[in-house]
ZANU-502137 format. One record per residue (C-alpha): y, x, z. Coordinates in steps of 0.1 Angstrom, whole numbers, padded with zeros to 4 digits. Each point is the difference from the previous one (the first is absolute). Example, Ala and Ser with C-alpha at 12.3 -4.5 7.8 and 13.67 -1.06 7.14 Angstrom:
BEGIN
+-------+-------+-------+
|     Y |     X |     Z |
+-------+-------+-------+
| -0045 |  0123 |  0078 |
|  0034 |  0014 | -0007 |
+-------+-------+-------+
END
This chain:
BEGIN
+-------+-------+-------+
|     Y |     X |     Z |
+-------+-------+-------+
|  1334 |  0797 |  0619 |
|  0021 |  0002 |  0037 |
|  0038 | -0005 | -0002 |
|  0002 |  0048 |  0002 |
| -0013 |  0000 | -0030 |
|  0019 | -0034 | -0020 |
|  0035 |  0018 |  0015 |
| -0016 |  0034 | -0018 |
| -0002 | -0015 | -0035 |
|  0032 | -0016 |  0004 |
|  0020 |  0035 |  0013 |
| -0020 |  0012 | -0035 |
|  0016 | -0025 | -0018 |
|  0034 |  0001 |  0016 |
| -0006 |  0044 | -0017 |
| -0010 | -0009 | -0032 |
|  0027 | -0027 | -0008 |
|  0029 |  0021 |  0016 |
| -0017 |  0031 | -0023 |
|  0000 | -0023 | -0037 |
|  0022 | -0030 |  0010 |
| -0010 | -0036 |  0001 |
|  0007 | -0031 | -0016 |
| -0020 | -0020 |  0023 |
|  0020 | -0025 |  0026 |
| -0029 |  0004 |  0020 |
|  0001 |  0034 |  0005 |
|  0008 |  0011 |  0033 |
|  0027 |  0026 | -0018 |
|  0016 | -0029 | -0020 |
|  0032 | -0019 |  0011 |
|  0032 |  0013 |  0023 |
| -0005 |  0040 |  0003 |
|  0009 | -0002 |  0036 |
| -0019 |  0015 |  0024 |
| -0025 | -0024 |  0011 |
|  0004 | -0014 |  0037 |
| -0015 |  0018 |  0028 |
| -0024 | -0014 |  0024 |
|  0015 |  0019 |  0034 |
| -0014 | -0018 |  0025 |
| -0013 |  0020 |  0029 |
| -0037 |  0005 | -0004 |
| -0020 |  0011 |  0038 |
| -0034 |  0002 |  0010 |
| -0016 | -0016 |  0026 |
| -0019 |  0012 |  0023 |
| -0034 | -0015 | -0005 |
| -0002 |  0030 | -0027 |
|  0021 |  0032 |  0015 |
| -0026 |  0006 |  0029 |
| -0032 |  0023 | -0003 |
| -0019 |  0031 |  0014 |
|  0028 |  0021 | -0011 |
|  0031 | -0023 |  0006 |
| -0004 | -0013 |  0034 |
|  0033 |  0007 |  0020 |
|  0034 | -0017 | -0013 |
|  0013 |  0032 | -0012 |
| -0030 |  0006 | -0022 |
|  0003 | -0034 | -0016 |
|  0041 |  0004 |  0000 |
|  0000 |  0030 | -0014 |
| -0028 | -0004 | -0035 |
|  0021 | -0034 | -0001 |
|  0029 |  0020 | -0005 |
| -0016 |  0025 | -0025 |
| -0014 | -0025 | -0023 |
|  0033 | -0017 | -0002 |
| -0007 | -0031 |  0019 |
|  0035 | -0021 |  0022 |
| -0020 | -0004 |  0024 |
| -0027 | -0017 |  0023 |
| -0016 | -0035 |  0013 |
| -0011 |  0002 |  0033 |
| -0034 | -0024 |  0018 |
|  0012 | -0005 |  0031 |
|  0024 |  0003 |  0029 |
| -0010 |  0036 |  0019 |
|  0015 |  0037 | -0006 |
|  0026 | -0019 | -0021 |
|  0028 |  0027 |  0012 |
| -0022 |  0030 | -0006 |
| -0005 | -0012 | -0040 |
|  0041 | -0009 |  0000 |
|  0005 |  0040 |  0012 |
| -0019 |  0010 | -0031 |
|  0011 | -0021 | -0025 |
|  0037 |  0002 |  0009 |
| -0005 |  0040 | -0003 |
| -0011 | -0008 | -0030 |
|  0024 | -0025 | -0016 |
| -0024 | -0027 | -0002 |
| -0005 | -0036 |  0010 |
| -0024 | -0023 |  0019 |
|  0001 | -0030 | -0016 |
| -0018 | -0022 |  0020 |
| -0022 | -0001 |  0027 |
| -0033 | -0025 | -0004 |
| -0006 | -0025 |  0034 |
| -0028 | -0024 |  0003 |
|  0006 | -0035 |  0015 |
| -0028 | -0013 |  0018 |
|  0005 | -0039 |  0007 |
| -0024 | -0029 |  0014 |
| -0028 |  0004 |  0028 |
|  0000 |  0029 |  0024 |
|  0020 |  0018 | -0024 |
|  0034 |  0014 |  0005 |
|  0029 |  0005 | -0021 |
|  0009 |  0035 | -0012 |
| -0002 |  0033 |  0010 |
|  0018 |  0005 |  0039 |
|  0012 |  0036 | -0015 |
|  0022 | -0023 | -0027 |
|  0035 | -0007 |  0020 |
|  0004 |  0039 |  0005 |
| -0015 |  0010 | -0029 |
|  0025 | -0023 | -0016 |
|  0030 |  0014 |  0018 |
| -0011 |  0036 | -0008 |
|  0009 | -0013 | -0036 |
|  0034 | -0012 |  0008 |
|  0023 |  0007 | -0036 |
| -0029 |  0013 | -0021 |
| -0004 | -0026 | -0020 |
| -0038 | -0003 |  0003 |
| -0022 | -0032 | -0002 |
| -0024 | -0017 |  0022 |
| -0028 | -0007 | -0014 |
| -0020 | -0033 |  0011 |
| -0037 | -0009 | -0012 |
| -0005 | -0036 |  0019 |
| -0030 | -0009 |  0015 |
| -0008 | -0032 |  0010 |
| -0034 | -0010 |  0018 |
|  0012 | -0035 |  0002 |
|  0002 | -0010 | -0031 |
| -0019 |  0007 | -0038 |
|  0015 |  0026 | -0021 |
|  0035 | -0014 | -0016 |
| -0001 | -0029 |  0018 |
|  0042 | -0012 |  0005 |
| -0015 | -0015 |  0034 |
|  0005 |  0034 |  0013 |
|  0037 |  0004 | -0011 |
|  0015 | -0010 |  0032 |
| -0018 |  0025 |  0021 |
|  0008 |  0029 | -0025 |
|  0035 | -0011 | -0002 |
|  0003 |  0002 |  0042 |
| -0013 |  0040 | -0004 |
|  0015 |  0010 | -0030 |
|  0030 | -0012 |  0010 |
|  0000 |  0014 |  0037 |
| -0006 |  0032 | -0025 |
|  0022 | -0004 | -0020 |
|  0025 | -0005 |  0029 |
| -0007 |  0036 |  0016 |
| -0001 |  0012 | -0039 |
|  0039 | -0009 | -0008 |
|  0013 |  0009 |  0035 |
| -0012 |  0038 | -0020 |
|  0017 | -0006 | -0029 |
| -0037 | -0003 | -0012 |
| -0015 | -0029 | -0023 |
| -0039 | -0018 |  0001 |
| -0019 |  0001 | -0037 |
| -0033 | -0019 |  0006 |
| -0029 |  0013 | -0014 |
| -0033 | -0022 | -0013 |
| -0031 |  0017 |  0004 |
| -0034 | -0012 | -0013 |
| -0014 | -0026 |  0026 |
|  0028 |  0003 |  0024 |
|  0012 | -0032 |  0009 |
|  0032 |  0002 | -0024 |
| -0019 |  0016 | -0030 |
|  0019 | -0008 | -0029 |
|  0035 |  0010 | -0017 |
|  0005 | -0041 |  0008 |
| -0007 | -0002 |  0030 |
|  0024 |  0027 |  0010 |
|  0030 | -0020 | -0019 |
| -0008 | -0031 |  0013 |
|  0005 |  0017 |  0033 |
|  0030 |  0012 | -0015 |
|  0018 | -0025 | -0009 |
| -0005 | -0020 |  0030 |
|  0011 |  0026 |  0020 |
|  0030 |  0004 | -0018 |
|  0012 |  0029 |  0016 |
|  0018 |  0034 | -0015 |
| -0023 |  0023 |  0015 |
| -0035 | -0014 | -0014 |
| -0013 |  0003 | -0034 |
| -0032 |  0012 | -0012 |
| -0028 |  0028 | -0017 |
| -0014 | -0004 | -0032 |
| -0033 |  0021 |  0001 |
| -0016 |  0004 | -0031 |
| -0034 |  0005 |  0015 |
| -0003 | -0026 |  0021 |
|  0020 | -0023 | -0023 |
| -0032 |  0014 | -0028 |
| -0026 | -0006 |  0032 |
|  0012 | -0040 |  0010 |
|  0015 | -0009 | -0034 |
| -0002 |  0023 | -0032 |
|  0011 | -0024 | -0031 |
|  0023 |  0018 | -0019 |
|  0013 | -0027 | -0015 |
|  0015 | -0006 |  0032 |
|  0018 |  0031 |  0009 |
|  0033 |  0001 | -0014 |
|  0005 | -0039 |  0012 |
| -0008 |  0009 |  0038 |
|  0023 |  0030 | -0003 |
|  0024 | -0021 | -0013 |
| -0001 | -0022 |  0025 |
| -0001 |  0025 |  0030 |
|  0029 |  0022 | -0017 |
|  0022 | -0014 |  0026 |
| -0020 |  0006 |  0033 |
| -0016 |  0030 | -0016 |
|  0009 |  0034 |  0024 |
| -0032 |  0021 | -0007 |
| -0024 |  0005 | -0027 |
| -0032 |  0026 | -0002 |
| -0017 |  0011 | -0028 |
| -0035 |  0018 | -0007 |
| -0026 |  0003 | -0029 |
| -0023 | -0024 | -0001 |
| -0023 | -0017 | -0020 |
|  0003 | -0037 | -0013 |
| -0029 | -0026 |  0004 |
| -0017 |  0012 |  0028 |
| -0003 | -0003 |  0039 |
| -0012 |  0036 |  0009 |
|  0028 |  0016 |  0020 |
| -0006 |  0032 | -0014 |
|  0005 | -0010 | -0038 |
|  0033 | -0025 |  0019 |
|  0013 |  0036 |  0015 |
| -0002 |  0033 | -0019 |
|  0028 |  0030 | -0009 |
|  0028 | -0012 | -0025 |
| -0013 |  0015 | -0025 |
| -0030 | -0023 |  0003 |
| -0011 | -0039 | -0010 |
|  0005 | -0024 | -0027 |
|  0030 | -0013 |  0015 |
|  0033 |  0005 | -0018 |
|  0026 |  0010 |  0029 |
|  0019 |  0010 | -0024 |
|  0007 | -0038 | -0015 |
|  0002 | -0008 |  0043 |
|  0031 |  0025 |  0001 |
|  0016 | -0013 | -0029 |
| -0002 | -0037 |  0012 |
|  0013 |  0011 |  0032 |
|  0024 |  0019 | -0019 |
|  0012 | -0029 | -0021 |
|  0004 | -0019 |  0031 |
|  0026 |  0029 |  0015 |
| -0022 |  0003 |  0031 |
|  0016 |  0028 |  0021 |
| -0026 |  0008 |  0024 |
| -0027 |  0025 |  0007 |
| -0036 |  0009 | -0017 |
| -0026 |  0008 |  0021 |
| -0035 |  0014 | -0008 |
| -0029 | -0014 |  0016 |
| -0024 |  0024 |  0003 |
| -0026 | -0017 |  0027 |
| -0040 |  0010 | -0005 |
|  0004 |  0027 | -0026 |
| -0019 |  0030 |  0002 |
|  0010 |  0037 | -0008 |
|  0024 |  0021 |  0009 |
|  0033 | -0019 |  0009 |
|  0021 |  0030 | -0018 |
| -0017 | -0006 | -0030 |
| -0002 | -0038 | -0006 |
|  0039 | -0002 |  0016 |
|  0005 |  0030 | -0028 |
| -0011 | -0020 | -0026 |
|  0014 | -0038 |  0008 |
|  0031 |  0024 |  0000 |
| -0004 |  0012 | -0036 |
| -0009 | -0035 | -0008 |
|  0032 | -0014 |  0011 |
|  0024 |  0021 | -0011 |
| -0019 | -0002 | -0035 |
|  0006 | -0037 |  0002 |
|  0039 |  0010 |  0004 |
|  0004 |  0025 | -0028 |
| -0004 | -0036 | -0018 |
|  0029 | -0029 | -0004 |
| -0008 | -0022 |  0024 |
+-------+-------+-------+
END
């Protein structure tokens, strides 16, 4: 039974209890009768799930996101940023981040040549620079690669700071910085106010996925946690079409994840991952937004 169905049951239980009265102290309607706290963090869609044959341009993607109620977009790369920003501004939406791949090791560049210009284009917009770090000189997660990574991250962080921006390290399956723990290790060593980490649900499920560790990992990450991405997902699988689904599918309980984040006082945005999801992006995003709103109807 997936998390959406679980929430439906909770809502029906709440409606029943409000109608007939309830003495059960564990019931959602018990205790203090004040309105429950809302999870009001910004919710945006990554552009991994906003493009198809009918949504190729910045205009069509932003118009769709505005109509469906998203707060903005997570952007990939450093090209055509002014065009996307113009469309977002017209619709009072935000670019929450740009995804950048850093390449270290033999015969590798460091970061895209257009990154310095992109950072200047984003000055003052509170857009975060997402960094996925690859290094062919070292095994995945090997701490011996930290020095090289810190050198290039520091260079990017300096540029970001000059534009009033932050850097959010992005753990990615099969990257050198593959685990949340890798990103935390680096952020701690750097001790910079504008460098933190991202929790990506799909990559965490692929690399680790031990549900007994989730709360502790988020608690440990909290001082550095700048971004969180979610999606519908099945647990106990390594298949990407099961690890990344629309938010109304899968057996992973995103509602419980949101409850943990709320309890930790996480104030940052929540991004919707859509990489590889087949079908019409409008329908996919609509169903995910409906699931998101249902989760917000519950007491978090």
